[in-house]
MIFI-48613 format. One record per residue (C-alpha): y, x, z; residue in three letters. Coordinates in nm, 4 decimals, decimal comma, padded with zeros to 6 digits. Example, Ala and Ser with C-alpha at 12.3 -4.5 7.8 and 13.67 -1.06 7.14 Angstrom:
BEGIN
      north       east         up   resn
   -00,4500    01,2300    00,7800    ALA
   -00,1060    01,3670    00,7140    SER
END
This chain:
BEGIN
      north       east         up   resn
    02,1816   -01,1888   -05,5637    MET
    02,2543   -00,8291   -05,4660    THR
    02,5060   -00,5960   -05,6254    VAL
    02,2340   -00,3855   -05,7882    SER
    02,0946   -00,6950   -05,9629    GLU
    02,4371   -00,7784   -06,1092    LYS
    02,4957   -00,4244   -06,2380    ILE
    02,2500   -00,3956   -06,5203    ASN
    02,2451   -00,1537   -06,8112    ALA
    02,4320   -00,3897   -07,0444    SER
    02,7253   -00,4150   -06,8012    LEU
    02,7388   -00,0368   -06,7641    VAL
    02,7184    00,0003   -07,1431    LYS
    03,0029   -00,2486   -07,1917    GLU
    03,2270   -00,0565   -06,9505    LEU
    03,1331    00,2742   -07,1149    ARG
    03,2282    00,1420   -07,4601    GLU
    03,5552    00,0058   -07,3239    LYS
    03,6544    00,3162   -07,1273    SER
    03,4736    00,6077   -07,2938    GLY
    03,3742    00,7365   -06,9480    ALA
    03,0278    00,8806   -06,8741    PRO
    02,7523    00,6354   -06,7781    MET
    02,7254    00,7662   -06,4206    GLY
    03,0975    00,7230   -06,3598    ASP
    03,0831    00,3716   -06,5031    CYS
    02,7934    00,2817   -06,2738    LEU
    02,9727    00,4194   -05,9663    LYS
    03,2914    00,2311   -06,0537    ALA
    03,0967   -00,0917   -06,1017    LEU
    02,9199   -00,0417   -05,7685    GLN
    03,2534    00,0150   -05,5929    GLU
    03,3995   -00,3010   -05,7434    THR
    03,0840   -00,5092   -05,6890    LYS
    03,0265   -00,5581   -06,0607    GLY
    03,3818   -00,6561   -06,1613    ASN
    03,4296   -00,4864   -06,4985    ILE
    03,8092   -00,5199   -06,5070    GLU
    03,8544   -00,3638   -06,1620    GLU
    03,6025   -00,0932   -06,2537    ALA
    03,8079   -00,0106   -06,5631    PHE
    04,1180    00,0316   -06,3428    VAL
    03,9217    00,2594   -06,1064    VAL
    03,8051    00,4746   -06,3994    LEU
    04,1578    00,4940   -06,5406    ARG
    04,2980    00,6083   -06,2045    LYS
    04,0274    00,8735   -06,1753    ARG
    04,0986    00,9875   -06,5301    GLY
    04,4700    01,0253   -06,4594    MET
    04,3981    01,2277   -06,1452    ALA
    04,1583    01,4478   -06,3403    SER
    04,4093    01,4971   -06,6233    ALA
    04,6825    01,5974   -06,3763    GLN
    04,4490    01,8518   -06,2186    LYS
    04,3640    02,0005   -06,5589    LYS
    04,7309    02,0104   -06,6624    ALA
    04,8130    02,2404   -06,3707    ARG
    04,5356    02,4882   -06,4549    ALA
    04,6302    02,7979   -06,6583    PRO
    04,4480    02,8832   -06,9829    PRO
    04,1169    03,0489   -06,9117    THR
    04,0651    03,2685   -07,2169    ARG
    04,2215    03,3709   -07,5457    ALA
    04,1129    03,6182   -07,8149    ARG
    04,2614    03,7221   -08,1429    TRP
    04,1699    03,9464   -08,4328    HIS
    04,3863    04,0643   -08,7230    ILE
    04,2245    04,1887   -09,0413    HIS
    04,4141    04,3554   -09,3244    SER
    04,2721    04,4356   -09,6679    ARG
    04,4364    04,4859   -10,0069    ARG
    04,7769    04,3469   -09,9118    ARG
    04,6271    04,0347   -09,7531    LYS
    04,6280    03,9624   -09,3827    ILE
    04,3895    03,7325   -09,2013    GLY
    04,4282    03,6200   -08,8414    VAL
    04,1610    03,4581   -08,6278    LEU
    04,2710    03,3021   -08,2993    LEU
    04,0491    03,1374   -08,0394    GLU
    04,2141    02,9676   -07,7442    LEU
    04,0096    02,7948   -07,4767    ASN
    04,2312    02,6192   -07,2273    CYS
    03,9946    02,3836   -07,0491    GLY
    04,0241    02,3809   -06,6726    ALA
    03,7361    02,5153   -06,4715    THR
    03,6181    02,3083   -06,1804    SER
END
């Protein structure tokens, strides 16, 4: 039995539900670990931590604000997008 036969859609789906990672990442992790779901979960977690550290170092990319005043009432609208760009 080859690795590709062991890694079927139900195994990828199970790992995706457990980890919340995208299907492609789950498939790659399962291929790297030869179908071992527990080891694949560890691989995904390590990749997620590395990705989170990279995003944490990135500065905010955009912010906008608008202040509106009318009849003694003030409204403020603030949009802050701080996702890291790859």
